[in-house]
N, C-alpha and C positions, 0 to 999 in steps of 0.2 A: 592183368593179371595179380594185381593186389588182393582184389576180392577172392581169387582163387585161392592164394596165400592165405586169406582169413577163413578158408574152410568153404565158401561157396562152390559147388559143383560147377566145373567148365560149362557145361550144357546149358545150365540156368544163367551165366554170365552171358553166354553167346547169343541166347534166346533173347534177352532182355536188353542187350546192347545196341543202341542205335549210333552213337557217336562219342568221341571223346575231344575235349578241348583242353590245350595247356596255353598259358598266357603269361607274359612277363612284363614289367615296365623296364625301359632304356632311356636313359639320359639323351637329350637333343643337343648338339651342339649348338653354341651362341653363333648366330649367323652374323654378329658383327665383328666377332675377332678371331673365328677359327682360322687355323695356319694350315697351308696346304703342304704335303710332303710326298716324296717318292716310295713306294712300297716295293721293296725289291727281296724282303727276306722269303725265300721258299716255304717256310713253314706257315707264316702269316698269309702268303698268296693262297697256300692251299687252304686254310680256314675261310677264307674270303671268297673261295672259289673262282678266282682268275689264274689264268696260265701264264699271262705276261705281266711283267712290272707295270705297276700303275700309279696314277696320283690319287691319292685320297686326302682326307682332313682329319685333324686331330684339334684336340683343345690347345688353346694358347695359355702356356704357364702363368699364373696369375690373373688371367681373363681380361675383363674390361668391366666399364661401368654399367654396361646393359646387362651384363650376367652376374654382376656383384661378384668378380673376380674369381668364378669358379672355371669358366672356360664353357660351361654349359647352361642351356636354359630352356626348361620345359622337359616334359618326358611324353613318351608315346608307347603305346601297348603294340606288343608283337604276338601273333597268335599262331597255334598249330592246330589245324581242325582235321581230325581222323574221323571219315565217315565209314562206320562199321558194315562193310560190304560183306557178301558171302565168303568171300575167299580170306578176309580176316577173321569172322567167325569161326571158319573151319580150323583157322590155326590156333585159336583159343580153346576149342572143344578138344583138340588133338594134343594139347600140353605145349604148344609151340612156346618159344623165349620171346622176351621183348625184341630182341633183335629180329627174329623172324616177322613179327607183328610189323616192327619200322619198316623193314625191307619191303614188305608187300604193301604198306600203306603207301610208300614212295613210289611205288610201280603203280598203285591206283591214282596217284596225282597230289597226294597229300604234301603242300609245302611245310617245311620243317620250321621252327623257331629260328634256328641258324641261318635259314635262306632268307626269312624276313628281315631279321638284323643285318644280314651281309647287304641286301638291297638298300640298305638306310646308309650304311657306311659307302657304299659307291655312289650313292646320290649326294654324298656330302652333309647327310643330316645327322649322322652318329658316328662313333668311333670304334675302332678294332678293340679298345679297352672295353667297351660296352658289349661288343660281340662276345668276348670271351667271358666276361662276367655274367651275361644272361642266358649263354648257352652251355658253358662247360663249367660251372661251379654247381656243388651240390648242395 
């Protein structure tokens, strides 16, 4: 839609579009000093995509020697890959919104950035703070 905003005709964008990739880096928890805690805040549970309270991990305040006192060690990339299938191209041609495209992309099987980092949080490799920072900041 940014190309359309810049004056490119929607049918030209749709005909040339193959796919769109978004990526971000998220910090990984230090595996030596991460701390487990019980997530029961309904708002955070919705962000994470879980329905029941669950145990996840957070960075230990002050960290350890292995992470240089940060609680984090290393980064990893999260990705969102939208394949421009016919139904997505139709939305572009007909002036659809970003929300319309996102809704169709999810129906087509696109895994969102939020879903990628949520998996890392559930697996104990990253934190809720990183989920919020990577997927909800502008």
